[in-house]
Structures are given as C-alpha cells and as structure tokens.
N, C-alpha and C positions, 0 to 999 in steps of 0.2 A: 208602819202597816208593815207587811211581806204579802205579794198577790198570788193569788193562785197558779201553783205548777200545774203542765198539765203533761200527761203523758209527754213520752217523746214519741214524735211524728218524723222515723229518721229520711234521708233520701238517697240511702243505699240499698241495690233490690240486690233480692235473694234471700230474705232475712224472714226467717219464723216469728210476725210478729204476736208473741201473749201478752203485751203490758195494755190494752190502754181498752180492756173489755170489748172489741168491736164484735159484731158478728160474723165469724168464717164464713155465712151465704149466702148469695144473692138476696135480696128483694123479691118478691112479686112480680112475675111476670107483666101484670097487668100494671104495675109502676112503669117496668122497663113501657111497657105500650102509651103508657098514658103519657111517658116523656117525648117520649119519637112523634105524638101526635101534636104537642105545645107548634102552634104558631108563634113566631119570636113578635110579631106584628102585634100580640096584643100585651110585649114588653113595656108597650110608650103610658098605658096604664095604669093606674094607680091599685093596687091587692082588694079586696075587699077588706075591709079595715076590723069586721070583729070573726071572720072569717064563720061564715051562716052555712054553708054548705060542709065543710069539714065539720065543725060541732057539732049540726045535725047526724055527721054519721058516727060520730063520738058517742053519744047519748041513746044511742042506738044502741049501741051496740053495749054500755055499761046499766040500759035501763032507767036513765034516768031525764029529764028535761029540759031541753037545748038550756036555757036560764040557767043548769048547776053545772055547764062547761067551758072551761075560759082556758083558748091556745095560746102558748108563748112561742118563741122564738128559742127553740132549747126548754129540761127544764130549768135549767142556770137564773134564765129569764124573771120564771116565774119567782126559785123563793128567793129573789132578786127585789121584785115587786110585795111578794106579804113580807118582809123586815120595811118594806117601809111605810102597807097597807095598816097592819094590825101589830104596830109596833111604834108605840112614843117615844119620844126624845128620853127621855126617864126612864123607860122601859128596861125590858133585857131578851136575850134570847138564848135557850137552851137546844141543849146535844150531846149526844152521847160519845165520848171519848171511850176508842178511837172510832170514828167515826167519817163521812166523806168531809175532806180538808175544806171544802170550800165553805163549812159552816161560820167558821170561827172568822173569816172572812169576812163575809157578806157580814157580819155584825160589825166587824172593823171599819167594813163602808162605811157604815150608818153612827159609829160612835157609842153604841149602846154597849150594854153590861153584856159578857158572857159568862152564862152558866152551864158549865160542861155536865158532864153524868161522869162520872166513873164506871166504863163497863169493871163485872169479877174477874178474876183472876183467868176463867176462863172464856172470857167476853159474853158473858149471861149478861139477860137483864141486872140490875140491879140498881130501880131507883130507890135510893133517900124517902125517905117519911115526910108528910108538907113540904113538898120541893115546890114551887110557883116560877111560873117566868111570861111573860109577853107572850111570845113566843117558841113551839119547841119542835125544833126538826127532828126528824126523824128516820131515817131509811131504813123499810125492810123490805126484803132480807138487807143487811148492813153490809155497808161499804167500809171495809176491807175486807173484813170477817166473811161476808157469806151466809151470815147466818141468821135465823127469824128468828123475831122474838114471838114467843105464845102468843094467840088470837085473842084468849082471852083477857091475860096482861093487859096488852092492847089498848082495847075494850076499856076493863077497869080503867083504867088511867084516863083514857080519856075522856069516862061519864064525871073523873072529879077534879080534871083539871080544870080552869078558871079563865086559860087564855086559851087562842089561835094553837090546832096540833097540826101540821104540813108530813103524812105520812108519804116519804120519799120512796114509791113502787117502781124506779128503776128496772129492777128486777125480777118484778112480781107474775113475770109469764114464765119464770122459769121452777117458778116456786109452787108448793103443793100448794095455799091459800092464798087468802090474800087479803085486806082492810075493806074496800071498795064498797062494801056492805054499810061499812062508818059514813063515809060521806059521803051515802042517801040517806041516813035517820038522825046524826049528831049536827049539831046548827055549830059545832066548836073543830069541826075535821075537814081537815081537806086530804085525798089521795089524788099523788101525782103522778103519772107514768111519762115515760119520753118510749120517740119509734127509734129510736139509735141503735135497741139493744135488743128487743126483739122483732122489730122489722128491719130489722137488717139495713136502718138511715142515718148512721151517727152524721155523715157527712150534710145530712138535708137542713136538721137544725130544726126537730117540728118537737113540742113538747105538748100536754093539757092538766088541767087538775079539775077534778066537780066536785064538789061540794056543794052546801045551802047556798042558797041566790042573791043572800044578802053578802055574805062575803065574796062570793063570784062575781057580784056588783060592782062591790069596792076596790078587784083586780081590771076590772073594765076603766071606772074612771080615772086611776092613772098610769093607762098603759100607755105607750108608744103611739101615734097616730094610725102607721101604720105596721105592725110590728111583722106581723108574718106574711113575708112575700108570697107573691102570685105562685110561682115555682115549689115553690114548698107546700102551698094548699093546694095545687094537684096534684105530686104526688103522693103527697099524707091521705088523702083520700083516696085514692088509688087502694095504697095498701091497708088502712080501715077495710074497705070495702070490699077485700080480702086476706080477712085471718086464719085461711087455711091452710096456706103457702109459710106462713110466721108459725103457724104451732104446730108444722111438720119440721120447722128449723130448730123448733125451740127443743123438740120431740127427741131429735139427734144432739144435741149439744147437751143433754139431762143425761142421756148415754153415755157418750164421750167425755161426761164430767167424772158419774161411776165410775169408769173403766179408769180414768186417770187418778181418780181417787185410792181406788184401791190397787194400782201400783203402787202408787207411792209410799200405803201404809207396807205395801211388803219391803222397800226399803227401811224401813221403817221409824220418816217420814209423819210427822206428827200432823192432821187435816182438819181441817175446821171442816163441822156439816157445815156442808155451804148447799143453799138455795135460790145460788145464780149462776150464773153463766164465766165462774172465778173457782179460783182453790187461794185459801189462804195456807199457809203451808210453811212447814219448821224444820227446816234441814238436821238433817243426823251428820256429827263428824263433821263436817266443815261449817262458819257461823252463811249464814245469810245473803252477806253484802260479798263472799269471796267466790257463793255458788249464782251469782249475778254476773260476776265477773266472768266464770269462767263459761260460764251460758252465753253471756255476750258475743265471748271468743270467737263459741261455734257456733255466731249469727242466729241465735234464737236470744228474744229478747221476752225479757219480764218487767215487773213492778216490784222494786223495792223500796222501800218508803224504813227512813230513818227514823227511830226514836225511842223513847222507853216501856210502849206499850207495842211498837211495830216491828223495830229494829232486828228482829229474829225471826219473823215469816217472809217470806215471797209471796206477791200477789201473781196465779198465772192466770192467764184467760184462756177459755174452752176453745183449741183449735179444730179445723178437719184432722179427721181419725190418721187420714196422713201427719199432720204436725204434731200429731197425740204421742203419737208410735213413735218422731225421733228424739223427740221431749225425752219422754220414757229410757228408749237407746243411752242417747247418750247422757242424765242422771243415772243409770246402770255402772257408765263406765267413770264414772264420778266414787261410786258407792266403791267396785271392786276394785279401782287404785289404791283407797283406806284399808285392804285391807293386808 
C-alpha cells in the first residue's frame, strides 16, 4: 500500500502558501490568552481522558447531549477509529471519487474492501442504485472540489443506507448549510468537524464527531487512553467558547473566495462551485501541472493532484486579500503571455 501524501510544508520564507487549506487569519484572542495562562507545571499530569469540559462546550454549541460527542486527535484519528469500530474484517468502506485521498488508505490499513463511487463528469452526486457498504465516508463540502451535495439527497441516502454514514464536515463553516441535524436524529449518522480550518487551529490537531450515543460509545471503547493532550483540550475549549471570531474570519474568507472565483472566471478558468475555503479550478491555455510549476517559480504554492479525474485542475486555498491579489496578478500575466 501507499501512505497518505500531505500537503507540502516548506521551510522557505517569503512564500504565499495556498496549498493546504489553512486559515490565513489568527485564532481567537481567547485562544492566545489561554495559551499564555497555561502553567507549565500542569504538564506533569495526564490530561482528562475523555475531554469532559471540551465535550460539554461542543455539546452546547451543537445543541446535543454530552454523550453524543467524541473528541479526537484531529479528525483523522476519528476516521481511523470509525474504520475499526464499524467495519468487520469482511466488511467494506465506501467513499466518492474524487474525494479526500485518506479514505482509501484507511481501507487499505484495515485490509477491507474498498467501494468507491465515481462522481459525475462535473463532480456531482452520482450514487448507484442498491449501493451498500459497512461504512460510507462522505466529505461535505467535498475535497478537492469544494462542492456541496444537496442536503435532501444526503438525507435520503442516509435513510436508506444500512451501514454507518460518516459525514466529514471539515469545511462546513464556509458552507451555506450543514448536516448536523442528521447526526442528532438518525441512529446511523455521524457528523464530524475539525478546528483546523474555520477555527485557525490546524497546528493543534483537534476534531470532534457528533452522533447517536451508541456510535459514540463505540469510539470511546477503542480510543487511546489519553488521545487528546492537555494543551489541545485547553486551547480548543477557548476557541469553542469564542465562535464570534471564527465566524468573522469565515465571512472574510467567503468574500475573498467569491472575488477570486470571479477573477478566475474572467480569465476563462473553469471554477467549481465551492462551499469551502478553497477553489478547484481548471486553467485555460496551459495544463494544470504547468501552471502549478510556474506559480511555484513565483513563490506561490497551490495544490496539484495528478490523476485521471483531478489532473486537469488545481486546488487553491483562499488566502488574505493581499495574497489573493498577488495570485490574480500573476495568473493574469500568464494569460497575457499566451495571447
């Protein structure tokens, strides 16, 4: 098997880094205050093994009971736990293609059958009739496209699916709607969030999932003893208790996303209808790999995914206004050079 390939984290200074969907704005001042207030002596003790205070805050935020909340060491740990808790050795894991490239790798790690579902030509929902799997991993908004599947379609699928549906909502705070109500009402649905994107805490590694208490109890049964460290719990709690800053940052990113999409469409790029903090775009006049390389020469990093479904596209994280302006300016020079 091959392992997951993370986005490049270069050590070179002066780069415009638009390749890993990090939030360009700092976290809440409450997080910074909490970090400065931490007594290092506290580090000699183990953390709360079940993240009690953080789970209570997340439950309040999402209008559910505490026993419906599980906190993990990033959302990737939660995904891995789900493949162990809800998939027998003769079971299967489903996911859309293209989608988050970790999903098939998790199936390989478990050595279970993979049941990918090809999206339509424009990356729209295309679920075949009578589809089944033990666990279906659904990124909504999807990655790398940023597109949102219709809420009614997702709800209908969950209602008829016999296995567990994990709805990975890493980018939900940048979208016009979300599936959290399904996690509160359906026994086979989990909805997962991360603090990496909208909360500007990618370096902290905290994610959470909400669902029926029986599903959540299964995750607690197989988790590591102390899976979320003391620093992460403390700072995540400060972030969750101050969502106003997060929402303001998201609003700025959404506005910049629209402006960038409009500028790229004026350059005749194909731009997927994104509901995330990035755009999935198809350049015109040059191949995506060539644009990727030329941007790199200009010290602008974006993400390129080789492959049959993704090789014609680039994924561009929405940065600050200054970063977006620089990107647009450089891409305009590429277009002018083709005339």
